[in-house]
C-alpha positions in Angstrom: 18.8 -21.9 20.6 16.3 -19.1 20.5 16.6 -16.1 18.2 17.0 -12.6 19.4 14.2 -10.8 17.6 12.4 -7.5 17.4 8.8 -7.6 16.3 7.5 -4.5 14.5 3.9 -4.2 13.2 1.6 -1.2 12.6 -0.9 -3.0 14.8 0.4 -3.1 18.4 -1.9 -6.0 19.4 -0.6 -8.2 16.6 3.0 -7.3 17.5 2.5 -8.1 21.2 0.6 -11.3 20.5 3.4 -12.6 18.1 6.0 -11.5 20.6 4.3 -13.5 23.4 4.1 -16.6 21.2 7.7 -16.4 20.3 8.7 -15.9 24.0 6.8 -19.0 25.0 8.8 -21.0 22.4 12.1 -19.9 23.8 13.0 -16.9 21.7 14.3 -13.6 23.2 12.1 -10.8 22.1 13.9 -7.5 22.6 11.0 -5.3 21.6 7.4 -5.5 20.3 6.5 -2.1 18.7 4.0 -0.5 16.4 5.5 2.8 15.5 3.8 4.9 12.8 7.3 6.1 12.0 10.7 5.2 13.5 10.6 1.5 12.9 14.2 1.5 11.8 15.3 3.4 15.0 13.7 0.7 17.2 15.5 -2.1 15.4 18.8 -0.3 15.1 18.8 0.6 18.8 17.9 -2.9 20.0 20.3 -4.7 17.5 18.5 -8.1 17.3 19.6 -11.0 15.1 16.4 -10.8 13.2 13.7 -8.2 12.8 10.2 -9.4 12.0 8.5 -6.5 10.1 4.8 -6.7 9.7 3.0 -4.8 6.9 -0.5 -4.8 5.4 0.5 -3.3 2.1 3.8 -4.8 0.7 3.3 -3.2 -2.7 2.9 0.3 -1.4 5.7 2.7 -2.4 8.1 3.4 0.4 6.8 0.7 2.8 10.2 -1.0 2.9 12.3 2.1 3.5 13.0 1.0 7.1 14.6 -2.1 5.7 16.9 -0.1 3.5 18.1 2.0 6.5 18.4 -1.0 8.8 20.6 -2.8 6.2 22.7 0.3 5.6 23.4 0.9 9.3 23.3 -2.6 10.7 23.8 -5.0 7.8 24.2 -7.9 10.1 20.5 -7.7 11.1 18.3 -9.9 9.0 14.8 -8.7 8.2 11.8 -11.0 7.6 8.7 -9.4 6.3 5.3 -10.6 7.6 2.5 -9.6 5.2 -0.6 -10.7 3.3 -0.5 -12.9 0.3 1.9 -10.9 -1.8 1.9 -9.9 -5.4 5.1 -10.4 -7.3 5.7 -6.7 -7.0 5.4 -7.0 -3.2 7.9 -9.8 -3.0 10.3 -8.1 -5.3 10.1 -4.8 -3.4 10.8 -6.6 -0.1 13.9 -8.4 -1.3 15.1 -5.4 -3.3 15.1 -3.4 -0.1 17.3 -6.0 1.6 14.8 -8.4 3.3 16.0 -12.0 4.0 12.5 -13.5 3.9 8.8 -13.1 3.5 6.2 -14.9 5.6 2.4 -14.8 5.2 0.4 -13.3 8.0 -1.7 -16.5 8.3 1.4 -18.7 8.6 1.5 -21.0 11.7 4.0 -20.0 14.4 6.2 -22.9 13.4 6.6 -21.4 9.9 7.5 -18.0 11.4 10.2 -19.8 13.6 11.6 -21.6 10.5 11.9 -18.2 8.7 13.6 -16.6 11.7 16.1 -19.4 11.9 16.9 -19.4 8.2 17.3 -15.6 8.2 19.7 -15.7 11.1 21.7 -18.4 9.3 22.0 -16.1 6.2 19.5 -18.1 4.1 16.6 -16.9 2.1 13.4 -17.5 4.0 10.3 -17.8 1.8 7.9 -20.7 1.3 8.3 -22.4 -2.1 4.6 -22.0 -2.7 4.8 -18.2 -2.4 7.5 -18.1 -5.1 5.5 -20.5 -7.3 2.5 -18.3 -6.9 4.5 -15.2 -7.8 6.0 -16.8 -10.8 2.6 -18.1 -12.0 1.2 -14.6 -11.7 4.1 -13.1 -13.7 3.7 -15.7 -16.4 -0.1 -15.5 -16.5 -1.0 -12.0 -15.3 -4.6 -11.4 -14.3 -6.3 -8.1 -15.0 -5.2 -5.7 -12.4 -7.4 -3.0 -10.7 -5.2 -0.4 -12.4 -6.3 -1.7 -15.8 -9.9 -1.0 -15.0 -9.0 2.3 -13.5 -7.2 3.4 -16.6 -10.2 2.3 -18.8 -12.6 4.3 -16.7 -10.3 7.3 -16.5 -10.2 7.5 -20.3 -14.0 8.0 -20.3 -13.7 11.2 -18.4 -12.7 14.7 -19.5 -10.2 16.6 -17.4 -13.0 18.6 -15.8 -14.9 15.5 -15.0 -11.8 14.0 -13.4 -11.6 17.1 -11.2 -15.2 16.7 -10.3 -14.7 13.0 -9.4 -11.8 13.9 -7.1 -13.8 16.5 -5.4 -16.8 14.1 -5.0 -14.4 11.5 -3.5 -13.2 14.2 -1.1 -16.8 14.7 0.1 -17.5 18.0 -1.5 -21.2 18.8 -2.3 -22.4 20.6 -5.4 -22.0 24.0 -3.8 -18.4 23.4 -2.8 -17.6 21.8 -6.2 -19.0 24.9 -7.9 -17.1 27.3 -5.7 -13.8 25.4 -6.0 -14.0 25.2 -9.8 -15.5 28.7 -10.1 -18.5 27.4 -12.1 -22.2 27.7 -11.6 -23.9 25.2 -9.3 -26.0 24.0 -12.3 -22.9 23.3 -14.3 -21.3 21.5 -11.4 -24.5 19.4 -11.0 -24.3 18.5 -14.8 -20.7 17.5 -14.5 -21.5 15.2 -11.5 -24.3 13.6 -13.4 -22.1 13.0 -16.4 -19.4 11.4 -14.2 -22.0 9.0 -12.6 -23.4 8.1 -16.0 -20.0 7.4 -17.5 -18.9 5.3 -14.5 -22.2 3.4 -14.6 -23.1 4.2 -10.9 -26.1 5.6 -9.3 -24.7 7.8 -6.5 -21.7 9.9 -5.5 -20.8 7.3 -2.8 -20.7 4.6 -5.4 -18.6 6.7 -7.7 -16.1 7.4 -4.9 -16.0 3.7 -3.9 -15.5 2.6 -7.5 -12.7 5.1 -8.0 -10.9 3.9 -4.9 -11.4 0.2 -5.6 -10.0 0.4 -9.2 -7.1 2.7 -8.5 -8.9 5.4 -10.6 -8.6 7.9 -7.8 -4.8 7.6 -7.5 -4.5 8.1 -11.3 -7.0 10.9 -11.3 -5.1 13.3 -9.0 -2.1 13.9 -11.4 -4.6 14.1 -14.3 -6.6 16.7 -12.4 -3.4 18.7 -11.6 -2.3 18.6 -15.3 -5.8 19.7 -16.4 -5.8 22.5 -13.9 -2.5 23.7 -15.2 -3.9 24.0 -18.7 -6.9 26.1 -17.8 -7.0 29.5 -19.4 -9.9 31.4 -17.9 -11.0 32.0 -14.3 -13.6 29.3 -14.7 -11.1 27.0 -16.6 -13.2 27.2 -19.8 -10.5 25.6 -21.8 -10.6 22.5 -19.7 -14.3 22.0 -19.6 -15.8 18.8 -21.0 
């Protein structure tokens, strides 16, 4: 017997392709949607047996809020997350929000069907190898990007952190100088120090490195804290 399912994914083509595949295999797809917001509304209004919720970033804060609302308002609806190879944090976040299962995006359609059937039956739907991989990572954690980001961030002064954020936002020397109320020559010196400390040769490389290592996410609150501690119009107390 087919499952009554709603497919939600941020990419409409993926949602519609998966919905078509499930229909061909005898399942009743009530909706295939890609809402930027309102995923919970779609699911609650359609009231499927199972919601297949696609996400590209399972570890991102708040990504599973729709699941929390669905389970609060329609606890009988099971939710199976369809995502990339997850980190332990991603798996934990999905199940903590109320998900019944987690399926990798590269899983075969038969694997998706098995997960839907298990979730409808009230069982946990996750491949043993995913759990094994998560436990292995918890027991033998590899260096995370945030570790490198923290190390690099410690090399910079608060003023250099602000310069890095402005560089990543695409500001040129003139805008950096105006925004920080410093001379263009001083701004240029700060930029050169940032590039030197990060070991890169251009502003573009600095921005890419900051984003890749998580440095940029950590730099914003540091920048804000540094700005709060400035004493003069040019923030002389915070200069490095």
